[in-house]
C-alpha positions, 0 to 999 in steps of 0.5 A, a space after each residue: 060602602 062605609 059611612 065614616 059617621 056622616 050623612 049621605 051628602 057629607 060622605 059624597 062631598 068628602 069622597 069627591 074631595 079625597 078623589 080630587 086630591 088624589 088626581 091632582 097629587 097622584 099620592 096622598 096619605 090617609 086612613 086605610 078605610 078612606 083610601 079603600 073607598 076612594 080607590 074604587 071611585 078613582 078606578 071607576 073614573 079612570 075607566 070612564 075616561 078610557 072610553 073616550 065618549 061624551 057620556 063617560 066624560 059627563 059622568 067624570 065631570 059629575 063626579 069630580 071638580 073640573 080641573 081634576 076631571 080634565 086631568 083624568 081625561 087627558 093625562 091619567 086615563 091615556 097613560 092606562 090604555 093597555 091596562 084592564 084595572 088596577 090603576 091605584 096602589 094602597 101602601 100600609 104605613 102603620 098607625 097615626 100616633 094621636 088615635 092609632 088609626 091605621 094610615 096608608 098611602 094611596 097613589 095612582 101608578 105611573 
């Protein structure tokens, strides 16, 4: 797991925020390292949403804000009912001008 120069609590909040934004917008622009970390979190949550039981729903609500958790459970997970993994795509888009950080788009597939 990448540390991102943050404490554990800060890192968890940071990834929760990135995941919520990805779920709501379904496509965000971020650094490659951040995209790779948030990908594993979001894919795990989509898998929980596909299980369709109370424990899985509680895990989703614990990991995301309510508005994002509802979208995962009601809209995104049913979309991937027949698919086994690979729900997101990372597209590299070059470097940021200011600090030359490698940038990427991460999106939830349709």
